[in-house]
N, C-alpha and C positions, 0 to 999 in steps of 0.2 A: 506673122503679124506681131508687131512689137507691143509689149505690155508696159513699157517704161513710163508712158504718160496716161495709163488707165485711170489713176486716182486724181488726175489734175485736169479733168474736163471742165468746160465752162459750166457755170451754175445753171444756165438756161437749159442745157442738155439734161442735167440731173433733175431739174424741176419740171420737165415736160411730162405730161400725163399720157402721151401716145408713144408707141414704139417707133424708133427710127427706121429709116429705109433699110432694105437688105444690103445695100452697098456700103452703108456707113456702119462698119463693124465696131469702130471705136465708141460710137454713141451707144450702141447696144451693150457693150461691155461696161460702160459707165453706169447705165441704168441698173444693170445687174448688181453691181457693187453698191449702188444706192439702196436697193432693196435689202441687201445683206446687212448694211449698216443699221437699217431700221429694225431688222430682226435681232441684231445683237444688243441694241439699246433697249429693247422691250423687256420689262420686268414682270414676271408672272408671280403674283402674290400667292404663296402657298404657306400654310401654317407650319411653324417649326415645332417639331416634337421635342419637348424639353424633358419629359418624364416618361419612363417606361410603363409604369402602372400607377393607379391612383394612390397607393400607399407611399410612393416615393415623395409625394408632395408634403405629406405630414412629416416624414423622416427628414426632409430637407429643412424644415422649420424648427427642428428640435434645439437648435442652437440658442433659442430664446430662453431656455432653462438656465443658461449661464451668462447671457448677455441680453439685457432688455433696454439697451440704449436706444435713442430715437432712430439712429441709422439702422440698427438691427431690426427694429419694428417695421421700418419702411421696407427693408429687404424682405422680411417675412410676408408683408402684405403684397409685395410684387410677386413673390413665389406663388402665393395662393391665387392671385389673379391669372398668372400664366397657367396654373393647374386647372382653373375653371374654364379657361379658353380651350384647353386641350380635352378636358373631360366635363363638358357642360351638363351631362345627364347623370352625374354621379351624386346621389343624395348624401352618401357618407362624406364626401369631400365638402359639400356645403355645411354639413353638421360640424366637421372639424374646423372649418373656417369660422363659424359662429363661436365655437369653444375658444379658439385662440384669440378672437377679438375680445371676448369677455374676460379672458385670463390676463392678457398682456396689453389690453387697451389699444389695439391696433387701429380701430375705427370707432365711430360713435355707436351707441347702443341700437340706434335704428337699423344699422347694417346687420346687427345680429338677428333682428326680427326678419329682415329681408332674406337672409341666408336660411333661416329656419323655415320660412314659408316656401322658399324655393325647394328645399329638401322635401317638405311634405307634399308639394305638388307633383313630385316624381314617383309617388306611391312606393315608398321604400319598404324594406322588410320589417318584421315586427320589432326586432331588437333596435333597429335604427329609429323606428317610430317612438319607442319607449325613451330612447336617449333624447330625441327631439322634445318630447313632452317634459322630461326632467329639466332640460335646458330652458324651456319656456317658463316653467314654474320658477326657476331661479331668477330669470330675467324679470318676471313680473314682480317678484318679491323685491328686487332691487329697484324697480321703477316706483314701487309704492313708497319708497323712502324719500322721494323727491319733495314731498310736502314738508319734510323736516330739513331740507337743504336750502341754503341761500346761494343762488347762482349754481355753481357746480361743487360747492364746498359744504361740509356739514356745519352745524352751528358752532362747534368749538373751533374748527378751522377758519370759519368766517370771522369769528371774533378775534382769533389770533392774527389773521391777515389785516383786519382793520387796526388792531393795536400796533402791529409792526409798521404799517403804512403811516399811521399817525406819528409814531416816533421818528420815522425817516423824514416826514414833512417838517416836524419841529426842528430837527437838526438842519434840514435844508433851509428853513427860514432863518435860523440862527446864523448859518453861514452867510446868507445874503445880507443880514443885518450887520454882521461883522465886516463884510466887504464895504457896505455903505458907510460904516463908521470910519473905515480907513480912508475913503475918499473925502469924508467930512474932515478928517484930520488933515489931509493934504490941502483942503480948501482953507482951513483956519491957520493962518500963518503965525498966530500968537500962541498956538497950542504947544505945551511943553513937550520936548522930544523924549522925555522919560516914559511917556505913554506908548511909544512905538512898539516895544516888545510885547506888551499886552495885546495890542490890536493884531499884530502878525500871528502871535501864538493862538489867539482865539479863532482866527480864520482857519488855521491849519488843524486845530483840534476839532472844530465842528465839521470841517470838510472831511476829515478822516472818518468821523463817526457816521456821517451821512453816507459815505461810500460803503462802509461796512454794513449798514442797515439795508441799503438798496441791494447790495449783492446777496445779503441773507434772504431778502424777500424773493428775489429772482431765482435763487437756488431752490426755493420751495414752490414758488408759483411762477414758472418761467413764461407763461402765456398771459400774464397780466399786462394788457396794453397800457393801462393807465400808469402803472409803475414804470414800464419801459419809457414812456414819454416823459414822465417826471424825472427819471434818472438821466435821460438824454439831455433834457433842459438843464439839469443841475451840472452835468459835465460841461455844457457849453458856457454856462454863466460863472461857474466857480473853479473850473480847471481848464487845462489846455489840451485835454485829451479829446480832440475833435474827431479823430478816427473812430474811437469807441462810441462817441455820441451818434455819428452817422450810422454805425451798425445797429445800435439800439433803436433808433428811429425807423430805420428801414425794416427792422424785424417787427416793430409794432405795426407798421403799415401792411406788411405781408400777412400778419395774423388777422388784421382787420379785413383785408381783402378776402382771405380764405373763409372767414366767418360770414362775410356778405355772400359769397358764392354758395356756401353751405346752406344758409337760410333761404336763398333764392331757389335752390334746388328743392329744399324742403317744401316751400310754398307750391312750387310746380308739381311736386309729387302729390300733395294734398288736393290740389285742384283736379289732377288727373283721377285720383280716387273718387272725388265727388262726381266728376263727369261719368265715370264708369258706373257709379251707383245709380245716377239718374237715368242712364241709358238702359240699365237692367230693369228699372221700374217702368219705364216708358214715359212718353211726353205727358206733361200735365199742363192743362190750359185753365187759366183763371179769368173769369168774366167779371167785369166791374159794371156797376150800375151807372147810368148816366150821371155825370158830374162827380162820380166817386174817383178819388185819386189812389194810385197804388201806394200801399203802405206796408211796412215791414211788420209782420205778425210775430209775436213771441213764440218761439218754438215750444211745442208741447213737451219736449223732452228736457226743458231747462227748469231748474228749481228757482222759486222766487227769492229764496233766502241767500244763497251763495253763488248763483250763476253756474252751478255745476250740472252738467248734463246727466240725465239718468243713465247709469251704467258706466260712468267714468269717475275716476278718483281725482284727488287734488293734484297729483302729478300730471294727469292727463289735461286737467284744466290749465295748469301752468304752461304746458307745451302748446296747447291750443291758443292761449292768449299770446304767447311769444310769436307764434307764426302769424296770428292775425294782426299783430302790431307791425309786421313788415308789410309795407304797402304792396298793392298789386302791381304797382309800376316798377317793382324790383325786377320783374321778368320782362325782358325786352322782346321776346318773341312769343307768339301764341302756340301752344302745343295742342295739336289736334290729331285726328286720324282714327277716331273710334277706339276700339279695344286694343290697347297696346301694352307692352310689357312694362312693369314698374321700373322707375329710374333708380339706379343705385348711385349714391353720392359718397364722397370721401370726407373724412374728418378734417378739420382745418389744419391739423398738424401734419397731414399726409398729402401727397400729390394725388390728383384725380386718378381713379382707377380706369384703365382703358376699357372702352365699350366693346361688347362682343361683336365680332365681325359677321356673325350670322344674322344680325339685325341692322343692316345698313340703312334701312329706311327710317330708323328711329331718329328723331331730331333732339338735339341737346339744347337746353336754354343757353343762349350765348351770354356769358358774363365777361365783362371787360375788366381786366385787372389793371389797376392804376400803376403806372410806372413811377417808382420812387425817384424823385429827382434829387438834386443837391439840397441838403438840409442845413448845411453850415456855411455861412458866408466866409470864405477863406480869405485870409489877409495876404496870401502869397499868390503869385500868378502862375506858378507851375510847380510840379513835383520837385524839380531841382531846387527851387527856392525853399520849399518846405523842408527838404532834407538838409539844406544849409542852415535853416533856422534851428532844426533839431540838433545839428552838430554844434552850433554856437551855444545853444542852451546847455548841452551836456558839458561843453568845455568850461563855461562860466560856473556851472554847478560844481564840477570837480575842483576848480580853482578856489571857489568860496568855501567849499567843504573840506579842503585839504587841511587847514589849521584845526578844524573841528575833529578830524580823524586823528591827527597827531595828539591833540589834547585828550581825546578819548583814550588813546593808548597810554599816555603819561599818567592820566588820572587812574586808570586801572592798575598801572604799575605802582603808583603811590598808595592806593587803597590796599593793594596786596601787601605792600611793605608794612602798612599800619596793622593789618590783621596778623601779619607774621610776627611783628613786635609783641602784639597782645598775646598771641598763642605761645610764643617762646617764654614770655614772662609768666604766663599761667603754668606752663610745664615746669619752669624753674621753681615756682612756688610749690607745686605738688611734690617735686623732688625734695625741696627743703623740708616740707612736712614729713615726708617719709624718712628722711635722715634723722629728723628730730625724734620720731617715735621709735625707730629701730636702732640707729647708730648710737644713740645716747646710752641705752641700756647695755649695748655691746662695749662701749667705751669703759663703763664701770667693770664689766667682766674682764677686760684686759688689765685692770688694776688689781684684781684679786689674786693672781699667782704668788706675789710676794707675801701676802697675808697668809695664804694657805701653806706656803712653804715653811714659814715660821711656826705655824701651829703644828705641823707635822714634826718639825725639829724639836719643839717642846715636848710633844708626845713621846718621841723616841728617848729623850733624856729622862723623862719620868719613868718609862719602862725600865731603862737601865738602872735608875736610882732605886726602883722598887726591888729589882733583883738583888742589888747591893745592900738592901735593907736600910736605905737612907730615909725612906718615908716612914712616918709613924703609923704602922698598921699591924694588926694582930694576925691577919690572914693574907700572906703575901700573894699566894696564888689567886685568891679571889680578887684582890686589888689589881693584880696583873691582868686578869681577864676583863675586868671592868675598863681598864685603860685601853686594852686592845679593841674593845667595842667602840670606844670613843674615837680612837685613831682610825678604825675602819670606816666610821661614818664620814670622817674628813676625806680620806683617800678615795674610797669607793663611792661616796655620795657627792663629793664636790670636785676633787681633783681630776679623776679619770673621766667622768661623763661631761663635765662643763669646761674645765680649764684647759685640758689637753687639746680638745678640738679648736679652741680659740688660739692657743699657741701654734698649732699646726697651720691654721689658716693664715696667720700674720707673720710667723717667724720660722717657718720650715726651712727656708733657704737663706736665713741670716748667717753671716760668717761666724765661725766658732771663735769666740774671743773671751770666754769665761774660763779661767784657769782653776781647776779643782785638784785637790790632793787626794790621791787614791792609793790605798794599800793593797798590794798583791802579796798576800802572806805577811811577811815582816818587812817587805820592801815598799817604800813610799815612792810613787811616781806622780807626775803631773799630766793631766789630760785636759783637752780643750772641748768646750761645749757651747752650743748656742742656746737661746732660751727654750726652744722646743725640746732639743735633746736632753737638756738639763732637767726639764720637767718630767720627761719620760724616764730618765734615770732615777729621779727621786721617787716616782711612782713605783717603779720596779723594785727598788731597794726597800721601800716601805712594805710592799707585798711580801718580799722575802722575810722581813722581820716578823710580820704578822703570821707567817706560815711556819716559822722556825720554833724550836723548843725554847722554853723560858731559860734554861741553863746556858744556852749558847749565845745569848744576847750580849753578855759582858765582853766576850772576845770576838764578836761579829764584826766583820769588815764593813758590812752594810750600815750597822749602827755607828761605826767610827767615821763613815763617810759623812754622816750628818754632823757629828761632833767636831770634826776637824775643819769643816768648811762652813761653820755657822755664819761668820761675817760675810763670806763670799756669797753664800745663798741669800743672805739678807740684802746685799747690794746688787745682786744679779738682775733682779726684776724692776729696779727703780726706773731704768731707761724705758722698759716696755710699758710701764704704767704711764709715764709721762708722754710717751709716743701715742698711746691710745687716745688720751685727751687732746693732744696736739693735732692729730689727724682729724679728729671730729671738728675741732675749732677751725682748722684750715678749710675743710670741706664746706662748713657752714659759712665761713667768711667769704670764700670764693663765690658761693651761690648768692650771698647777700650783696656783694659788690656787683654781680651781674644784674641782679634785680634793680639795684639803684641806678645802674646805667640805662636799663630799659625804662625805668620810671621817668628818667629825664628825657630819654629819646622820644617817648610817645607824645607828649604835648609839643615838643619841638618839631617833630615831623608834621603834626597837625597844623601848626602855625605856618610852617614852610609851604605846605600844600595850599593853604588858603591864600597866602599873600604872594607866592611865587608862581603857582600854577593856575588856580581858579580866577583870581582877580584879573590878571592880564587877559585871560581868555574871554571872560565875560565882557570886559571893556572892548576887546577887539571885535567881538561879534556885534556888540551894540554900535560901535563906530562904523562898521561896514554896513549895517542896516541904514544908518542915517545917511551915509555917503551914497548908497545905491538909490534911496528914495529922494535924495537931494537932486539926482539927475532928472527927476520928474518935476522939478520946481518950475520949469518953463511951460508946462502944460496950461493951455488956456483955461481961464475960469469958466468959460461957457461950456467947454467939454466936460469939466468936472461936474458942473451943475446938471448937465444932461445925464451923466452916469448916475448921479445921486437920485435924480428923478426916476430914471429907469428902474433902479433897484427899489425905490419906494413903491412904484406901481407893481412890481413883481411881488413884493412883500404883501401888498394888499390882496393880490390875487390868491396867494397861498393862504392868507388869513381867512379868506372867504370859504376855503375848503376845509379848514380845521374846525373841529367842534368847539363850542363855547365852554371852556373850562378854565380852571385856574391857570394851567400852563399856557393856554392860548391868550388869556387875559394878560398874563405877564409878558408874553411875546408881543402882544399888541402895544403894551406900554413901551417896549424896546423899539418897536417900529416907529412910533410917533416921537420918540425922544431923539436927542442929538447924541453926542459922544457920551460914553459912560462917565461916571464921576471920576475926578482926578484921584481921589483916595483909593478907588478900586484899581485904576490903571497903574498907580504908583507901586502897587504890590509886586508888579513884574518888572520894575525898573532895575537897572544893574546894581544899585546899592542894596535894594531889597533882596535880590538874588544872592549877592555876596553875604548879606546878613543871614539868610537862611542856611547857606553853606557853613558859615561860621558857627551857627547854633547847632547844627548837626554834628560838627566835629567836637564842639564843646560837650554835647550830650554823650558822645562816644568816648571822649578822653576822660571825662569825670569818673564814671564807674571803672574804666580801665585803669586809671591811676589809683583809685581806691582799692583795686584788687591787690596791689603790691603792699599796701599799708599793713594789713594783718600778718602777711608773710614776713615782712621786715621786722615787725614788732616781735613776732614769735621766734624768729631766728636770733634776734638780739637777746631775748629772754632765755632761749636755750643756751646761748653762749655763756651767759652769766650763770645759769644753772649748772653748766658743765664744771665751772669752777667750784661751785658748792659740792657737787658730786666728787670732784677731785679732793676737796678738803675732807669729805666724809671718808673717802678711801684712805687718806693720809692718817687720820686719827685711828682708823681701824688697824692699819699697819703698825702704827706706833704702840697701840695697846698690845698687839700680838708680839712685837719685838721686845717691848719692855718686860712682858711676862716671861718670854723665853730667856732673856738675860737674867731675870731674877731667879729662875730655876737653875741657870748655870752657876749663879753665885752660890745657891744652896747646895748644888752638887759638888762644888769645890774640886773640879777636875783639873789638876795642874798639867795634865798631858795635852790638853786641848788649847789652853790659853795661857798667856803670860799672866802673872799675878796682877790683880786690880783691873784687867781689861773688861770683864763683864760689868763691873761697877761703873766704869766710865761710859760704856755704851748705854747702860740703863739710865744714867743721868741725861745723856744726850737725847734719847728718845722721850724721856719724861718732859724735858723742857720743850721739845718740838710739839709734844702732845698738848701741852698747856696753851701754847701760842695758836695752834691750829684749831683747838676747841673754842678759844675766844673769838677767832675770826668766823668760825662756823656759826656760833650763836648770835654774835652781834653783826656779822657781815663785814666785808672789806671794801667799803665804798661802793662805787658803781660797777666794779668788776665782779664782785661776788656778793649775791644777796644773802641775807640771813636765812638760816634753815627754817625759821619761824614764818617766813613769807609764803611757805607752801602749806595750804590749809590742812591737807590730810596728814601731815607730819606732826602737827601741833598736839593732837591727841596722844600719840605715842610718846612725845617728849615730856608732856606735862601730866598726863593722867595714867598712862600705862594700860593695866588690865589686859595684858597680852603676854604671850610667851615668845621671847626673842630667839630661842634656840631653834635652829633649822629643823631638827628632828622632833621638836615639840615636847621634849622631856622637861616639863616644869611642874607636873603634878607630884605631890608628896608621895604618892604610891609608886611612882617610877623613878623618883630621884631622892637621894639621901641629903637632907639638910642638916646643918649643924649650927645651932644658935649660939654656941660658945664663942665663936669668932665672927658672928654677925651674918652668917649665910642662912637666910630664911627664904621661904616662898614669897613672902610679901616684897622682899628685895628684888627678886628676879622678875616679878610681875608688875612692879611699880613703874614709875616714870623712868624713861631712858636716861635722862640727865642725872637723876638721883643715883642710878646704878653706876654711871660714869664717874660721878663725884666720889662714891664709895670706893670704887677701884683706885682712883688717883690717891685718895687718902691712905688706903692700905699700902700702895706702892711707896708713898713717901715715908710711912711709918717703917716699912721693911728696910728701905735704904738707909734710914737713920739709925738702925741697930748696929751694934758692934759686929765685927767679923765673926766672932764666935756665936753670936745669936742669930746670924743669917743662915738658918738651916730650914729644912722642910718641916720642922716642928713649930716654926713661927706661925702664929695665927694670922698674921698679915699676909704671909705668902700663901697660906691655905685659902684665904679669902680671894686674893687676886687670881689664883689658879682656878677657883671654883666659878668665878663670874667672867673669866676671860672669853669663853666661847659664847656666852650670852651677849657680851658687848660686840663681838665681831659679827655674829649672825644678826644681831639687832641693827648694825650699820647697813647690812644688806637689805633688811626690811625697810629701813628709812630711805634707802636709795630707790627701792621699788615704789614707795609712796610718792617720792619726788617725780619719778618718771610717769606715774599715773596722773599726777596733777598736770604735768607738761603735756601729756597725751590728750587729756580732756580739753585743755586750752587750744591745743593744736587742731583738734577736730572742729572746734568752734571757728577757729580762724580759717580752716580749710573750707568749711561750709560758706562762710562769708565771701571768701575768694571765688568760689564756684558761682555763687549768686551774682557777684559783681561781674565776673567774666560772662555769664549768661546774659545779663542785662546789656553789657557793652556789645556783645555780638548781635543781640536782637536790635539794638539801636543802629548798629552798623548796617545790618541787612535792610531795615526799614528806611534809613537815610539813603541807602543806595537806590532803593526802588522808588522812593518818593521824591528825592531831591536830585541825586547825581544822575540817575538814569533819565529822569524827566528833564533835567537840564540839557542833556545831549539831545533828547528828542525835541525840546523847544528850540535849540539852536538850529537843528535841521529844518524844523517847521517854519521858523522865522525866515531863514534863507530861502526856503521854497516859496513862501508867500511873496517875498520880494521879487524873486525871479518870475513868478506867475504874473504879478502886476506889471512887470516890465514887458513881458512878451504878450500880454493881453492888449497892449496898445495897438491901434491901427497903424499901418505903415506910414501914413501921412503925418501922424503925430510923432512917430519915432524919427522921421526925417527932419522934422522941425526942431528937434533937440539934438544939436551936434555932439554934446558930451555923451549923451545916452547912446547915440549911434556909434561913436568911437568905442565906447565901452562894450557894446554888443559885438561889433565887428572884430574887435581885438580878442574876443573870447574871455573877457573879464580882466585882461592884463592892464588895461588903461582905466584905472579908477581914480578920478581926480581927488586929491587930498589924501590918498592912501599911499603910504611908504612901502615899497616892495622890500622883501627880504625876510 
């Protein structure tokens, strides 16, 4: 028998209900396979075992501890439903479900009570009953708080929600008013075009604020149907985000349908409870008298005052009234059947919980969910056209915003250059102040080696003359020791700790160009020194002299080193002194010229930015706005009027929902008014924007430029003061040199100098001293101020009352005075200029003596020798006073510069946030408003405007009146 055609028998053979004849084996085979197909296609519904034991259900839901998102809560609810389907008689599982619902808000609170009642009905163990009792107490306490709640929010949250919603509505209304004003502007052909930026910017500003507030409300209250609908309506009317508007409106309808289903099930549940209660009591028959009509009697359990039933609280009354407010017609089917199990219903946020299969006879109230249809009338006929519209809009947006992006980059680059100029200028000013306070004092220290060298040379000659008994003294050894102490204070107090480090710092690697005569025994040789090595040699030989015996000084080669090289030592440090002052002036001058350049560059850069960068961009953006909106000039006046009337109606509807307050009254005035005043709109015109930018740069450049003024003034003053300090060093050197030469004249050592050489050098230094002192006192024009221009120096110059000696030996107890030649304590503690005049007079008297009278016994030489150290150390004190005055003024100038820099930076930051950044935002917002207005037009309007159609289809490339490039 062939089986090749067994599955292809005619349908009548397969549909026959009787067996075929015994001879027709093919029909028999076909019927057999027909029955097999029926068996295969039959599905036997058997429960699926998801969990092994009851505890696995709770373990599977523990992920809620770390994730309580809506999807996670829905999954947990599904798991509990599956667990209850598998273990319907487990009280512990019902208790856990109630706990999770209360903790993570999986379902409404009514489901908690249903779960707890189901758990109690199963007669659980004592510990489970105690847990149920504890959970019931917690739920009851939470339910009692409903009389303090408004809707599902507490009082504070309800007030917050109302406040946030009112703010969103106000900005929503302001956005609609701004859009209506733009259409009014387009209708009024005589309106000035300068008001266009204000209208566009106001639309974008209010629109962004509305979106922010609506999103904020929905983030905290995502199930507010009213907010969802208002936000959806706002997106439809004020933006082009129709997809989001559809989603929001569909979400609101879904929430509304879920709540309707929930309330219907709640009413059905309450009716079933009432029916069960009536059946348990038994039927009650009411007999009416003839002519008496049935009437509703007031329940004896209700209070006359507040309509609260005896035994129920305010929360129970609120729930009862809410259920009673839902009409009985919300239930489309009648639920009957005597004593049935209580219906469980889902929270609106969740899907309905599947019913237990063990109760197939239970009927569910049928609730019809409304199907959300299309909520947005689309202007395109297909998704392809919608994608094309989005592509064109993105292309136009990129093309229109490309110049704004380039301008933003150039603007940031220019602003960075401005702040860099300001910062570099501030840094140069601080460096200049530091140079003035530190380098100026060091410049004077570089002038002191020549003075100190001559003082040491004079001290060595006096020691040698004392040993040779040329000085008038009765006690040679005592006089010699006194002179050693004075020489030690110079060498070990000034030369070694102060001057040698300065020479090492600046002249260590200088070439050896100073030729010195050195005796090695009786042989004279020449050696080369640089300023540092010479200073070290002088210090070492002075130490050798002070450490040697008094009798050996006459033939000492160390003493002869000073005597034979007096003029060389005198001239060796002239170059270093001049170099110290010159380097200081060079550094200050370079810094000063740099600050002058930056002072000029700062306002020039501001002017260039305003007129080369900002002005063309502001005009370009404005012209593009005018050109884009000029494409809509062909829109019919009827359509414009219809748009304005539609927005007016919408404004009135929103105003009805707002509370009557000052804000709403102000908005009501805006609704009823036409365009804003021209004075207000002109503030956002291109000229006003350019004026604001110019004012910001002016406020930035003014304190920035003032920052350089005190630094330049102080550097100029320090440059002039450096000349005064140089003059003070010169007279100090001339005093020391003249005194040393006068001592050489008195020593009359023919082996060291040719005859009359000391006298010539003395006259030379004397004449230079007189000239330098006159310049120092009276000043040398604009290059060198008078020493009296420094306040702290005037007291020392005119009054005195101080000791000018560096070691402070001015007291008569420590110093020997001799009034016979005019050397008194009053002289050394008096005014410095009187002391200098006395010294000059004594030197002139000494040089006027005959050669025979020019000895150490001369009272004039004794006087100038006695006050020489006072004058030299006094010059150092005067320099310290000058540096102190300059430092005080420098600190004041530094404080002013820091203040000006701080103000300028603050103005820069504020102007960037309030003007520059807002300017970029306004540019983007104005362009976005233009494009929104273009793409909000219906297709038939856009088709009727050929220029607008070409502009859109070309992706913004064809803009009439706009020059590309």
